[in-house]
N, C-alpha and C positions, 0 to 999 in steps of 0.2 A: 602463440606469443606468451612469453613469460612475464609475470608481474612480480615486483618486489612486494613482500608482505606489508611494507609501509605504504604501498599504493592502494591497499584495501581501504574501503570506507563503507559506511552504512548503505546498503542497497546494492553494492558491487556484486556482480556475478562472476564466479570463477569455477574451475573444475578441478577435482581431486579424485584420483583413481577412476576416471571416466564418468564421474557423477557431477552434475552441475549443482552448485551451492550459491545461496544468496547470503550476504553478511547482514545479520540482524542487529548485532551490537559489536562495537569496536572499541578497544582500549589499548593504548601503547604505553609501555613503561620503559623509560630510559635507565639503563643500568650504568654502573661506573665504567670508565675507560671506553666510552663510546658505543658499547653494546646496547641492544634493546630487545625487548620481547613484545609480541603483539598477541593480546588475548581477544578472541572473537567468538561470538555465538553465531553459528551458521545453520541455515535451514536447507535441507536437501530439496531441490526443486522436482525430484522424481517421486519421493514418498512422503515428504513433509516432515521428516524427523529432524529435530533440532539437536545440534551437538555443540559442546564447548571445545575449542581448539586453541592451542598455544603454538605460535610460530616464533622462531628466532629471527631477529631483524635481518640477518643475512640470507635467509631462505628465500626461494622464489617459488611461485605457484603458477599454474597454467590458466590463462584466461579462457573462459568458456566460449565456444563458437555458437553464440546465441543470435538469432535474427528476430526481427519484429515484423508484424503485418497488422494492417488496420482491420478491425472486426467490429461488429455491432452486437451489443448485448440484446438478446431477444426477450427472454423471460426465465423464471425459475419455478420449479414445482415443489420447492422445499428441500429436495434431496439433490437436485441436479440443476445446473445453470446452463442455458443454451445460448450459443453465439453463432454468428454467420460471418464468413469471410466476405468482405465487401467487393472483392474482385471476382471470385469464382462462384459466389453465392452458396458455397458448400457450408453445411452446418456442422458444428461440433459441440461437445458438452464437457463440462468439468463438474466434479462433485462439489457439494456444498462444503465439505471439509476442506477441499483445495481453495475454495473461495471465501473462507471464513473471514479473513481480514478485509476483503473488499465488498462483501455481501451488502451491507447497508449503505454503500456509497455509490451504487449504480441504479439508474432508472432504466426501464425498458426503452430501447431505442438509442441509448447512449453509445457513442463511438469510443472504443478503447483500443489499446495495443495488446496483441497476443505475442508472447515471447515463445520462440520455438528452439528446441535443442534436438538435433538429429531428426528434423521434420515433425517433431511431436510438440504439441502445445504444453508448456510446462508452467506458464504463469500468465496472469492478466495484469497489465500495467495501466494504472489509472493516471489521469492528469494530476498535477500537484494539488489542485483545488477543484472542488465540484460545487455547483450551485444547487441547493435543495430547498424546497418550500417547507415552511413551518406549518404543520397541520394542527398542532395544539400547544399552547403554553399558557400559563396563568397570567391574568391581567395584573399589571403593576398597580400598587397603591399610589394614589395621586400624590405627587411630590417626591416619591422615591424612585427617581429615574437616573441615579448615578450609574455610570458604566462599570463600577467596581462590584456591584451586586450582581451575582449570577443566579439564574434559575434554569430549571429543566425545560427543554423544548423537544417535542416529538416531531420528526421530519417525515416527509412523504414516503420515504423508504422504510419507515418503522423504527429507525434508530433514534436514540435520545442523546442530545448534547447539551452542555451548559452554555447558555447565552446570556448577554447582558440584559438587564431589566427592561430596556427600551424596545427590545424585539417583541413583535406581536404576532399572533396567529395570522397567517397569510403572507408574512414577509418571506423573502428569499434570502438565505444566508449562504455564505461561502464556507465550506468545510475542508480543512487540510486532510488530504487522503493518507498522509504519513502518520499523523497523530490521532485523527478522528475528532479533532477539536475545532470549535467555532473560530473563524478568522475575522469575518466582517459581514455586515449586512450589505446585500447587493442592491444597488439603486436600480430602480426599474420603473 
């Protein structure tokens, strides 16, 4: 199926010369007399290379035939991340380099989506937000509990995010998987 370049958006997957790409950044410029150009930063889902590409507004591109399946994240050994297909119980692995963006946003046992291209796993898709427990953050000074003051918090996966001053060690916070930023404290 052909897509117009103006159909592209951040996160969109398409193929070019038989290789699937994901749009990392998107900017459209409208020129005089109704023409436009689209500048995108795209990442190859096969080898991880990032390219800058410019398309004319009238060009079309091919959508990638990508399918999804439910998998469970098992564990990682620092260099490799291990997953299991929830239907066949078949295990597969992805390198830490391939998982760089998602590494600190998954806990062992989490259910995620594996994206396949030509029956090969090319990407792990996380939910929009994930709940993670705060394992360490500084205590707030009494009276200084405004939500505009941010402080560092270490989460159970080892990543650090900026959180409002009212968040305490032991709280569970929602983290946006696109930006890696704090969203809200999870009531529980």
